[in-house]
N, CA, C and O atoms as a DFTB+ gen file, in Angstrom:
736 C
 N C O
     1  1     190.761     140.587     110.483
     2  2     190.139     140.506     108.878
     3  2     188.734     140.551     109.236
     4  3     188.202     140.061     110.232
     5  1     188.243     141.157     108.359
     6  2     186.902     141.622     108.171
     7  2     186.226     140.137     107.979
     8  3     186.737     139.187     107.386
     9  1     184.872     140.179     108.671
    10  2     183.803     138.862     108.665
    11  2     182.980     138.950     107.460
    12  3     182.045     139.743     107.351
    13  1     183.439     137.904     106.321
    14  2     182.615     137.734     105.010
    15  2     181.270     136.791     105.273
    16  3     181.098     135.980     106.184
    17  1     180.378     137.152     104.194
    18  2     179.440     136.270     104.656
    19  2     178.918     135.665     103.299
    20  3     178.791     136.351     102.284
    21  1     178.619     134.286     103.368
    22  2     178.313     133.495     102.006
    23  2     176.479     133.728     102.643
    24  3     176.018     133.525     103.766
    25  1     175.859     134.185     101.464
    26  2     174.257     134.337     101.679
    27  2     173.756     133.609     100.489
    28  3     174.208     133.810      99.362
    29  1     172.688     132.644     100.791
    30  2     172.323     132.118      99.726
    31  2     170.864     132.195      99.844
    32  3     170.405     132.517     100.940
    33  1     170.106     131.956      98.917
    34  2     168.525     131.638      99.132
    35  2     168.009     130.921      97.723
    36  3     168.804     130.770      96.795
    37  1     166.754     130.529      97.633
    38  2     166.452     129.878      96.561
    39  2     165.244     130.407      95.953
    40  3     164.595     131.258      96.560
    41  1     164.845     129.944      94.704
    42  2     163.470     130.315      94.473
    43  2     162.358     129.461      94.928
    44  3     162.640     128.332      95.332
    45  1     161.064     129.873      94.915
    46  2     160.036     129.799      95.672
    47  2     159.813     127.944      95.521
    48  3     159.465     127.450      94.449
    49  1     160.018     127.291      96.481
    50  2     159.340     125.500      96.252
    51  2     160.643     124.765      95.602
    52  3     160.484     123.663      95.076
    53  1     161.912     125.364      95.636
    54  2     163.008     124.570      94.975
    55  2     163.614     123.739      96.092
    56  3     164.037     122.617      95.816
    57  1     163.675     124.118      97.103
    58  2     164.397     123.663      98.531
    59  2     163.308     123.339      99.726
    60  3     163.221     124.145     100.653
    61  1     162.595     122.330      99.710
    62  2     162.035     122.039     100.836
    63  2     162.598     121.398     102.077
    64  3     163.767     121.017     102.037
    65  1     161.791     121.217     103.334
    66  2     162.180     120.808     104.390
    67  2     162.081     119.237     103.934
    68  3     161.058     118.855     103.367
    69  1     162.969     118.495     104.145
    70  2     162.786     116.881     103.787
    71  2     163.751     116.584     102.500
    72  3     164.114     115.455     102.169
    73  1     164.067     117.682     101.896
    74  2     164.947     117.439     100.775
    75  2     166.042     116.275     100.810
    76  3     166.447     116.026     101.945
    77  1     166.391     115.799     100.160
    78  2     167.463     114.814     100.065
    79  2     168.949     115.498     100.297
    80  3     169.883     114.925     100.857
    81  1     168.976     116.620      99.845
    82  2     170.256     117.652      99.927
    83  2     170.514     118.037     101.538
    84  3     171.537     118.639     101.862
    85  1     169.717     117.723     102.311
    86  2     169.545     118.205     103.903
    87  2     168.802     119.346     103.819
    88  3     168.423     119.687     102.698
    89  1     168.434     120.198     105.039
    90  2     167.630     121.250     104.973
    91  2     167.702     121.566     106.603
    92  3     167.837     120.830     107.580
    93  1     167.511     123.385     106.398
    94  2     167.417     123.992     107.723
    95  2     166.178     124.333     108.170
    96  3     165.413     124.912     107.399
    97  1     165.760     124.006     109.584
    98  2     164.578     124.157     109.928
    99  2     164.257     125.889     110.286
   100  3     165.129     126.755     110.221
   101  1     163.099     126.088     110.592
   102  2     162.899     127.807     110.766
   103  2     163.640     127.909     112.183
   104  3     163.459     127.112     113.104
   105  1     164.482     128.987     112.214
   106  2     165.004     129.050     113.256
   107  2     165.790     127.840     114.253
   108  3     166.103     127.625     115.424
   109  1     165.828     127.492     113.467
   110  2     167.137     126.094     114.029
   111  2     166.050     125.520     115.198
   112  3     166.649     125.070     116.174
   113  1     164.693     125.450     115.288
   114  2     163.861     124.528     116.356
   115  2     164.341     123.109     116.414
   116  3     164.536     122.484     117.457
   117  1     164.521     122.638     115.136
   118  2     164.900     121.036     115.210
   119  2     166.067     121.001     114.577
   120  3     166.162     121.699     113.568
   121  1     167.243     120.181     115.007
   122  2     168.600     120.236     114.462
   123  2     168.459     119.119     113.139
   124  3     167.653     118.191     113.198
   125  1     168.908     119.230     112.539
   126  2     169.025     118.451     111.021
   127  2     170.553     118.393     110.769
   128  3     171.215     119.321     110.303
   129  1     171.006     117.222     111.127
   130  2     172.531     116.926     110.986
   131  2     172.899     117.373     109.341
   132  3     171.917     117.721     108.684
   133  1     174.153     117.387     108.682
   134  2     174.528     117.610     107.212
   135  2     174.300     116.379     106.762
   136  3     174.295     115.340     107.422
   137  1     174.063     116.555     105.323
   138  2     174.215     115.353     104.445
   139  2     175.887     115.146     104.672
   140  3     176.694     115.792     105.339
   141  1     176.021     114.041     103.878
   142  2     177.451     113.281     104.015
   143  2     178.529     114.381     103.437
   144  3     179.570     114.696     104.013
   145  1     178.020     114.949     102.059
   146  2     179.040     115.729     101.593
   147  2     179.542     116.960     102.472
   148  3     180.624     117.508     102.258
   149  1     178.797     117.287     103.324
   150  2     179.214     118.313     104.080
   151  2     179.293     117.824     105.793
   152  3     179.324     118.685     106.672
   153  1     179.314     116.636     106.051
   154  2     179.470     116.579     107.506
   155  2     181.302     116.321     107.463
   156  3     182.025     115.886     106.567
   157  1     181.604     116.809     108.852
   158  2     182.968     116.163     109.349
   159  2     183.177     115.241     109.698
   160  3     182.138     114.693     110.066
   161  1     184.207     114.516     109.853
   162  2     184.444     112.994     110.357
   163  2     183.906     112.702     111.540
   164  3     184.097     113.378     112.550
   165  1     183.191     111.663     111.483
   166  2     182.478     111.317     112.894
   167  2     180.922     112.185     113.107
   168  3     180.068     111.490     113.659
   169  1     180.629     113.126     112.859
   170  2     179.383     113.733     112.726
   171  2     178.274     113.069     112.050
   172  3     178.212     112.837     110.843
   173  1     177.537     112.827     112.804
   174  2     176.017     112.130     112.398
   175  2     175.977     112.957     111.220
   176  3     176.476     114.065     111.020
   177  1     175.085     111.985     110.255
   178  2     174.525     112.836     108.716
   179  2     173.104     112.636     108.682
   180  3     172.401     111.937     109.412
   181  1     172.747     113.497     107.539
   182  2     171.349     113.373     107.525
   183  2     170.760     111.984     106.617
   184  3     171.583     111.480     105.853
   185  1     169.789     111.547     106.659
   186  2     169.323     110.441     106.467
   187  2     168.029     110.641     105.512
   188  3     166.965     110.417     106.088
   189  1     167.948     110.967     104.356
   190  2     166.894     111.364     103.332
   191  2     165.616     110.619     103.956
   192  3     164.600     111.127     104.431
   193  1     165.960     109.285     103.819
   194  2     164.688     108.664     103.607
   195  2     163.742     108.718     105.219
   196  3     162.520     108.619     105.324
   197  1     164.569     108.869     106.145
   198  2     163.958     109.423     107.654
   199  2     163.123     110.738     107.619
   200  3     162.410     111.007     108.586
   201  1     163.190     111.650     106.435
   202  2     162.546     112.592     106.252
   203  2     161.671     112.716     105.091
   204  3     161.575     113.823     104.562
   205  1     160.885     111.511     104.531
   206  2     160.409     111.619     103.661
   207  2     159.013     112.225     103.826
   208  3     158.643     113.062     103.003
   209  1     158.176     111.840     104.882
   210  2     157.187     112.242     104.902
   211  2     157.205     114.058     105.430
   212  3     156.156     114.700     105.464
   213  1     158.245     114.530     105.716
   214  2     158.116     116.042     106.047
   215  2     158.240     116.783     104.565
   216  3     157.734     117.838     104.183
   217  1     159.025     115.922     103.933
   218  2     159.199     116.135     102.567
   219  2     157.454     116.496     101.729
   220  3     156.944     117.521     101.276
   221  1     156.997     115.059     101.855
   222  2     155.756     115.077     101.069
   223  2     154.480     116.013     102.136
   224  3     153.306     116.128     101.784
   225  1     154.911     116.458     103.141
   226  2     153.799     117.274     103.638
   227  2     154.162     118.694     103.101
   228  3     153.308     119.557     102.897
   229  1     155.548     118.873     102.881
   230  2     155.766     120.134     102.564
   231  2     155.208     120.389     101.185
   232  3     154.562     121.404     100.924
   233  1     155.422     119.623     100.480
   234  2     155.072     119.350      99.112
   235  2     153.522     119.487      98.653
   236  3     152.992     119.790      97.584
   237  1     153.071     119.158      99.826
   238  2     151.622     119.381      99.550
   239  2     150.979     120.514      99.867
   240  3     149.787     120.650      99.593
   241  1     151.707     121.484     100.495
   242  2     151.044     122.740     100.940
   243  2     151.652     123.882     100.203
   244  3     151.280     125.043     100.369
   245  1     152.775     123.454      99.230
   246  2     153.806     124.385      98.347
   247  2     152.891     124.708      97.196
   248  3     151.871     124.020      97.197
   249  1     152.990     125.541      96.255
   250  2     152.350     125.689      95.117
   251  2     153.760     125.127      94.308
   252  3     154.859     125.019      94.854
   253  1     153.502     124.841      93.077
   254  2     154.866     124.350      92.027
   255  2     155.726     124.969      92.272
   256  3     155.415     126.156      92.380
   257  1     157.052     124.697      92.479
   258  2     158.435     125.419      92.469
   259  2     158.515     126.224      91.038
   260  3     158.046     125.898      89.947
   261  1     159.429     127.632      91.495
   262  2     159.961     128.204      90.701
   263  2     161.009     128.067      90.068
   264  3     161.992     128.058      90.808
   265  1     161.283     127.927      88.737
   266  2     162.783     127.932      88.114
   267  2     162.526     128.791      87.109
   268  3     161.618     128.652      86.290
   269  1     163.583     129.998      87.163
   270  2     163.702     130.828      86.431
   271  2     164.073     130.608      84.768
   272  3     164.832     129.669      84.528
   273  1     163.629     131.342      83.719
   274  2     163.973     131.043      82.461
   275  2     165.231     131.796      82.195
   276  3     165.644     132.579      83.051
   277  1     165.756     131.652      81.277
   278  2     167.168     132.509      81.122
   279  2     166.877     133.455      80.928
   280  3     167.835     134.182      81.193
   281  1     165.837     134.174      80.493
   282  2     165.482     135.694      80.407
   283  2     165.420     136.423      81.701
   284  3     165.949     137.485      82.029
   285  1     164.672     135.631      82.343
   286  2     164.343     135.780      83.872
   287  2     165.379     135.766      84.475
   288  3     165.405     136.669      85.312
   289  1     166.384     135.081      84.449
   290  2     167.643     134.815      85.277
   291  2     168.154     136.218      85.052
   292  3     168.596     136.964      85.925
   293  1     168.024     136.502      83.633
   294  2     168.824     137.725      83.326
   295  2     168.352     139.075      84.151
   296  3     169.116     139.730      84.860
   297  1     167.249     139.312      83.978
   298  2     166.612     140.308      84.463
   299  2     166.680     140.663      86.109
   300  3     166.710     141.737      86.709
   301  1     166.689     139.354      86.528
   302  2     166.566     139.120      88.240
   303  2     168.150     139.651      88.426
   304  3     168.379     140.529      89.258
   305  1     169.117     139.141      87.701
   306  2     170.594     139.287      88.046
   307  2     170.799     140.595      87.863
   308  3     171.422     141.199      88.736
   309  1     170.391     141.192      86.871
   310  2     170.866     142.633      86.609
   311  2     170.016     143.746      87.555
   312  3     170.393     144.854      87.937
   313  1     168.870     143.129      87.769
   314  2     168.029     144.393      88.984
   315  2     168.942     143.939      90.448
   316  3     168.977     144.784      91.343
   317  1     169.591     142.747      90.643
   318  2     170.239     142.654      91.889
   319  2     171.644     143.056      91.703
   320  3     172.190     143.305      92.777
   321  1     172.246     143.167      90.872
   322  2     173.566     143.660      90.660
   323  2     173.389     145.279      90.972
   324  3     174.207     145.851      91.693
   325  1     172.213     146.014      90.353
   326  2     172.023     147.418      90.503
   327  2     171.522     147.671      91.751
   328  3     171.594     148.844      92.118
   329  1     171.125     147.025      92.357
   330  2     170.711     146.949      93.785
   331  2     171.809     147.134      94.705
   332  3     172.010     148.024      95.531
   333  1     172.516     146.052      94.377
   334  2     173.856     145.848      95.526
   335  2     174.446     147.288      95.508
   336  3     174.793     147.812      96.567
   337  1     174.587     148.063      94.075
   338  2     175.678     148.978      94.053
   339  2     175.026     150.038      94.895
   340  3     175.721     151.005      95.206
   341  1     173.692     149.974      95.330
   342  2     173.016     151.409      95.951
   343  2     173.086     151.147      97.428
   344  3     172.492     151.988      98.103
   345  1     173.750     150.047      98.171
   346  2     174.058     149.707      99.188
   347  2     175.460     149.848      99.761
   348  3     176.430     149.404      99.147
   349  1     175.583     150.510     101.022
   350  2     177.011     150.408     101.290
   351  2     177.612     149.191     101.998
   352  3     177.899     149.146     103.194
   353  1     177.773     148.159     101.053
   354  2     178.509     146.900     101.307
   355  2     179.582     146.791     100.585
   356  3     179.898     147.623      99.736
   357  1     180.286     145.685     100.874
   358  2     181.743     145.446     100.120
   359  2     181.197     144.124      99.221
   360  3     181.282     143.099      99.898
   361  1     180.737     143.923      98.067
   362  2     180.165     142.735      97.326
   363  2     181.434     142.094      97.026
   364  3     182.433     142.813      97.039
   365  1     181.567     140.770      96.739
   366  2     182.969     139.829      96.056
   367  2     182.314     139.434      94.993
   368  3     182.536     139.905      93.878
   369  1     181.453     138.541      95.228
   370  2     180.875     137.743      93.888
   371  2     179.450     137.087      94.183
   372  3     178.976     136.665      95.238
   373  1     178.932     137.144      92.897
   374  2     177.515     136.798      92.737
   375  2     177.088     135.795      91.942
   376  3     177.352     136.031      90.763
   377  1     176.586     134.869      92.101
   378  2     176.168     133.727      91.209
   379  2     174.495     133.529      91.206
   380  3     173.993     133.410      92.323
   381  1     173.602     133.485      90.063
   382  2     172.510     133.393      90.169
   383  2     171.884     132.392      89.051
   384  3     172.084     132.705      87.877
   385  1     171.160     131.240      89.321
   386  2     170.911     130.186      88.668
   387  2     169.412     130.105      88.459
   388  3     168.710     131.026      88.879
   389  1     168.937     129.188      87.910
   390  2     167.563     128.733      87.505
   391  2     166.662     128.405      89.009
   392  3     165.439     128.278      89.066
   393  1     167.436     128.330      89.946
   394  2     166.811     128.426      91.132
   395  2     167.615     128.337      92.347
   396  3     167.369     127.678      93.357
   397  1     168.522     129.029      92.124
   398  2     169.167     129.642      93.501
   399  2     170.386     130.576      93.468
   400  3     171.095     130.601      92.462
   401  1     170.595     131.177      94.303
   402  2     171.688     132.363      94.647
   403  2     172.533     132.280      95.353
   404  3     172.214     131.681      96.381
   405  1     173.694     132.659      95.312
   406  2     175.034     132.481      96.081
   407  2     175.558     134.301      95.983
   408  3     175.593     134.946      94.934
   409  1     175.902     134.802      97.295
   410  2     176.681     136.138      97.246
   411  2     177.549     136.206      98.555
   412  3     177.189     136.121      99.729
   413  1     178.827     136.387      97.997
   414  2     179.948     136.705      99.085
   415  2     180.034     137.976      99.238
   416  3     180.302     138.701      98.280
   417  1     179.854     138.381     100.276
   418  2     179.660     139.838     100.697
   419  2     180.180     140.587     101.816
   420  3     179.832     139.876     102.758
   421  1     180.768     141.534     102.288
   422  2     181.311     141.966     103.444
   423  2     179.966     143.168     103.905
   424  3     179.834     144.154     103.179
   425  1     179.202     143.026     104.900
   426  2     178.250     143.866     105.320
   427  2     178.646     145.025     106.437
   428  3     177.923     145.985     106.703
   429  1     179.876     144.762     107.010
   430  2     180.157     145.675     107.809
   431  2     179.037     145.764     109.288
   432  3     178.684     144.761     109.909
   433  1     178.684     146.960     109.577
   434  2     177.694     146.995     110.490
   435  2     176.238     146.641     110.174
   436  3     175.370     146.364     111.002
   437  1     176.117     146.690     108.915
   438  2     174.749     146.491     108.399
   439  2     174.053     145.250     108.953
   440  3     174.850     144.388     109.324
   441  1     172.733     144.941     109.105
   442  2     172.070     143.472     109.260
   443  2     171.631     143.031     108.056
   444  3     170.844     143.614     107.310
   445  1     172.285     141.740     107.849
   446  2     172.211     141.089     106.595
   447  2     170.784     140.984     106.101
   448  3     170.396     141.660     105.148
   449  1     169.882     140.006     106.851
   450  2     168.481     139.736     106.273
   451  2     167.759     141.184     105.960
   452  3     166.790     141.162     105.201
   453  1     168.054     142.042     106.339
   454  2     166.891     143.347     105.519
   455  2     167.084     143.783     104.243
   456  3     166.258     144.163     103.414
   457  1     169.105     143.615     104.136
   458  2     169.632     143.715     103.088
   459  2     169.027     142.779     101.770
   460  3     168.517     143.153     100.714
   461  1     169.300     141.447     102.281
   462  2     168.867     140.520     101.227
   463  2     167.229     140.665     100.941
   464  3     166.851     140.531      99.777
   465  1     166.455     140.880     101.773
   466  2     165.269     140.996     101.350
   467  2     164.814     142.640     100.568
   468  3     163.736     142.978     100.077
   469  1     165.921     143.304     100.686
   470  2     165.674     144.590      99.807
   471  2     166.084     144.302      98.517
   472  3     165.592     144.912      97.568
   473  1     167.179     143.191      98.323
   474  2     167.814     142.931      96.857
   475  2     166.680     142.297      96.314
   476  3     166.219     142.612      95.217
   477  1     166.198     141.391      97.057
   478  2     165.022     140.222      96.896
   479  2     164.001     141.043      95.973
   480  3     163.838     140.802      94.777
   481  1     163.341     142.038      96.686
   482  2     162.455     142.816      96.389
   483  2     162.622     143.498      94.790
   484  3     162.004     143.392      93.730
   485  1     163.699     144.173      95.224
   486  2     164.270     144.331      93.732
   487  2     163.859     143.843      92.591
   488  3     163.035     144.340      91.823
   489  1     164.613     142.574      92.456
   490  2     164.685     141.532      91.242
   491  2     162.963     141.096      91.412
   492  3     162.518     140.868      90.286
   493  1     162.060     140.948      92.325
   494  2     160.743     140.738      92.383
   495  2     159.834     141.938      91.260
   496  3     159.074     141.724      90.315
   497  1     160.299     143.136      91.844
   498  2     159.753     144.199      91.031
   499  2     159.955     144.270      89.540
   500  3     159.119     144.361      88.641
   501  1     161.378     144.201      89.494
   502  2     161.972     143.917      87.815
   503  2     161.150     143.023      87.345
   504  3     160.391     143.379      86.444
   505  1     161.099     141.684      87.822
   506  2     160.336     140.446      87.101
   507  2     159.259     141.004      86.805
   508  3     158.905     141.252      85.652
   509  1     158.432     141.339      88.141
   510  2     156.846     141.577      87.902
   511  2     156.623     142.889      86.616
   512  3     155.536     143.055      86.061
   513  1     157.678     143.607      86.351
   514  2     157.047     144.740      85.372
   515  2     157.731     144.057      83.995
   516  3     157.597     144.691      82.948
   517  1     158.348     142.980      83.973
   518  2     158.306     142.152      82.813
   519  2     157.574     141.216      82.388
   520  3     157.785     140.587      81.351
   521  1     156.609     141.040      83.191
   522  2     155.632     139.955      82.994
   523  2     155.566     138.765      83.565
   524  3     154.818     137.880      83.147
   525  1     156.486     138.609      84.758
   526  2     156.223     137.545      85.759
   527  2     154.928     136.811      86.362
   528  3     153.917     137.487      86.552
   529  1     154.935     135.902      86.564
   530  2     153.618     135.472      86.684
   531  2     152.955     136.069      88.041
   532  3     151.843     135.664      88.383
   533  1     153.456     136.764      88.593
   534  2     152.747     137.291      89.682
   535  2     153.245     136.815      91.042
   536  3     153.286     137.554      92.025
   537  1     153.654     135.427      91.040
   538  2     154.044     134.655      92.297
   539  2     155.224     135.191      92.994
   540  3     156.024     135.984      92.496
   541  1     155.270     134.737      94.095
   542  2     156.327     135.494      94.631
   543  2     157.978     134.188      94.072
   544  3     157.889     132.960      94.066
   545  1     159.094     134.896      93.739
   546  2     159.979     133.960      92.943
   547  2     160.519     133.710      93.991
   548  3     161.222     132.736      93.723
   549  1     160.690     134.009      95.269
   550  2     161.803     133.628      96.156
   551  2     161.347     132.906      97.413
   552  3     160.246     133.010      97.954
   553  1     162.320     132.198      97.767
   554  2     161.574     131.709      99.294
   555  2     161.991     132.761     100.456
   556  3     162.807     133.659     100.251
   557  1     161.386     132.565     101.618
   558  2     161.338     133.640     102.717
   559  2     162.381     133.198     103.306
   560  3     162.706     132.037     103.556
   561  1     163.222     134.792     103.657
   562  2     164.502     134.555     104.414
   563  2     165.724     133.932     103.564
   564  3     165.493     133.971     102.355
   565  1     166.685     133.495     103.829
   566  2     168.213     133.038     103.577
   567  2     168.967     132.368     104.511
   568  3     168.640     132.331     105.697
   569  1     170.278     131.655     103.926
   570  2     170.801     131.184     104.584
   571  2     172.103     132.122     104.525
   572  3     172.478     132.755     103.538
   573  1     172.843     132.069     106.049
   574  2     174.157     132.553     105.996
   575  2     174.931     131.917     106.682
   576  3     174.621     131.181     107.619
   577  1     176.247     132.195     106.188
   578  2     177.433     131.606     106.878
   579  2     178.797     132.598     106.914
   580  3     179.138     133.372     106.019
   581  1     179.389     132.393     108.021
   582  2     180.136     133.678     107.971
   583  2     181.928     132.963     107.336
   584  3     182.369     131.814     107.379
   585  1     182.230     133.596     107.075
   586  2     183.522     133.545     106.500
   587  2     184.857     134.340     107.304
   588  3     185.386     135.400     106.968
   589  1     185.103     133.711     108.132
   590  2     186.199     134.527     109.204
   591  2     187.634     134.110     108.588
   592  3     188.062     135.260     108.488
   593  1     188.488     133.461     108.195
   594  2     189.676     133.525     107.666
   595  2     189.759     133.582     106.546
   596  3     188.700     133.546     105.921
   597  1     191.063     133.699     105.775
   598  2     191.069     133.797     104.536
   599  2     191.028     132.771     103.706
   600  3     190.773     132.902     102.509
   601  1     191.317     131.475     104.366
   602  2     191.111     130.169     103.477
   603  2     189.371     129.882     103.292
   604  3     188.982     129.268     102.299
   605  1     188.628     130.260     104.077
   606  2     187.274     130.106     104.374
   607  2     186.844     131.312     102.890
   608  3     186.454     130.910     101.793
   609  1     187.026     132.588     103.214
   610  2     186.757     133.669     101.986
   611  2     187.356     132.676     100.518
   612  3     186.635     132.447      99.547
   613  1     188.284     132.366     100.602
   614  2     188.979     132.024      98.985
   615  2     188.118     130.565      98.496
   616  3     187.653     130.345      97.378
   617  1     188.075     129.666      99.710
   618  2     186.882     128.643      99.443
   619  2     185.735     128.858      98.767
   620  3     185.333     128.350      97.721
   621  1     185.041     130.017      99.785
   622  2     183.651     130.607      99.139
   623  2     183.601     130.780      97.794
   624  3     182.934     130.194      96.942
   625  1     184.714     132.019      97.680
   626  2     184.641     132.274      96.488
   627  2     184.897     131.417      95.332
   628  3     184.281     131.545      94.274
   629  1     185.676     130.669      95.505
   630  2     185.665     129.467      94.426
   631  2     184.625     128.629      93.885
   632  3     184.573     128.110      92.770
   633  1     183.633     128.561      95.037
   634  2     182.644     127.700      95.418
   635  2     181.563     128.414      94.339
   636  3     181.016     127.873      93.379
   637  1     181.449     129.641      94.755
   638  2     180.719     130.493      94.087
   639  2     180.736     130.666      92.245
   640  3     179.900     130.769      91.347
   641  1     182.153     130.625      92.369
   642  2     182.452     130.882      90.857
   643  2     182.338     129.557      90.181
   644  3     182.207     129.594      88.958
   645  1     182.366     128.309      90.810
   646  2     182.462     127.166      89.898
   647  2     180.826     127.069      89.651
   648  3     180.448     126.039      89.093
   649  1     179.880     127.989      89.995
   650  2     178.425     127.827      89.753
   651  2     178.319     127.624      88.025
   652  3     177.613     126.874      87.352
   653  1     179.421     128.711      87.616
   654  2     179.252     129.224      86.183
   655  2     179.366     128.007      85.397
   656  3     179.031     128.178      84.225
   657  1     179.817     126.582      85.752
   658  2     179.614     125.259      85.150
   659  2     178.363     124.732      85.276
   660  3     178.035     123.713      84.667
   661  1     177.566     125.379      86.073
   662  2     175.950     124.949      86.073
   663  2     174.954     126.246      85.612
   664  3     173.833     126.446      86.078
   665  1     175.575     127.014      84.667
   666  2     175.065     127.752      83.662
   667  2     174.773     129.096      84.408
   668  3     174.186     130.040      83.879
   669  1     175.224     129.084      85.635
   670  2     174.632     130.193      86.484
   671  2     175.298     131.832      86.110
   672  3     176.431     131.979      85.653
   673  1     174.473     132.831      86.368
   674  2     175.067     134.006      85.643
   675  2     176.078     134.142      87.045
   676  3     175.795     133.708      88.162
   677  1     177.452     134.942      86.613
   678  2     178.230     135.506      87.587
   679  2     178.452     136.865      87.709
   680  3     178.234     137.478      86.664
   681  1     178.830     137.563      88.687
   682  2     179.135     138.872      88.888
   683  2     180.176     139.033      89.946
   684  3     179.995     138.874      91.153
   685  1     181.612     139.464      89.176
   686  2     182.698     139.626      90.393
   687  2     182.880     141.321      90.441
   688  3     182.885     142.058      89.455
   689  1     183.014     141.686      91.712
   690  2     183.219     143.050      91.939
   691  2     184.557     143.244      92.186
   692  3     184.985     142.348      92.914
   693  1     185.541     144.196      91.819
   694  2     186.752     144.646      92.226
   695  2     186.542     144.834      93.611
   696  3     185.470     145.186      94.103
   697  1     187.442     144.627      94.148
   698  2     187.851     144.775      95.787
   699  2     188.491     145.502      96.106
   700  3     189.628     145.532      95.636
   701  1     188.034     146.540      97.158
   702  2     188.900     147.432      97.564
   703  2     190.632     146.614      98.333
   704  3     190.534     145.716      99.170
   705  1     191.513     146.936      98.037
   706  2     192.695     146.146      98.854
   707  2     192.737     145.992      99.884
   708  3     193.374     145.018     100.286
   709  1     191.987     146.999     100.969
   710  2     191.823     146.726     102.274
   711  2     191.008     145.677     102.921
   712  3     191.056     145.420     104.124
   713  1     190.143     144.999     101.923
   714  2     189.456     144.016     101.884
   715  2     189.642     143.207     101.290
   716  3     188.818     142.293     101.285
   717  1     190.974     143.116     100.379
   718  2     191.546     142.133      99.719
   719  2     191.776     140.624     100.362
   720  3     192.923     140.391     100.743
   721  1     190.926     139.724     100.496
   722  2     191.225     138.449     101.297
   723  2     191.396     137.391     100.232
   724  3     191.994     136.414     100.682
   725  1     191.108     137.296      99.151
   726  2     190.798     136.285      97.903
   727  2     192.546     136.023      97.390
   728  3     192.775     134.971      96.795
   729  1     193.424     136.751      97.579
   730  2     194.493     136.361      96.769
   731  2     194.952     134.821      97.386
   732  3     194.710     134.240      98.444
   733  1     195.571     134.549      96.428
   734  2     196.271     132.964      96.499
   735  2     197.402     133.113      97.045
   736  3     198.132     132.139      97.227
């Protein structure tokens, strides 16, 4: 089976080091165990109170967080979907909310992070052309998690689709049968 990827990124300043939901450090220099909701049985878990100082420091050096309005969400969403159509990847589903994005996609031999930066740049250009404040809307980088089994792919697909309940915009692409791994 082809390896799929669940790629996520946030708007600027909405998920800082020390956040109670857990966090990743840059280039994994420090291991921060997952919060309880993601931990496997017996695995150490993240204790938010132990990271309050890190959060306060991050907040002190960061501008106000960016939360997209409904109109900005639509502009960013449309530009992202349009840009993805120009890239030789096999997208499955995308959700975009006021502060984060999830995208399940097969990238084949392409490198994920430059593609994500291209997609983010397209959305930023479109937002700026429509009067966005001129601040950068997205955090640097993204989070990537490989999905190598049918079960993982189906679970990731459902996870992204459930963001509809959080008032996120959702786009589903028809998938070529040779890549179809989401059948029940």
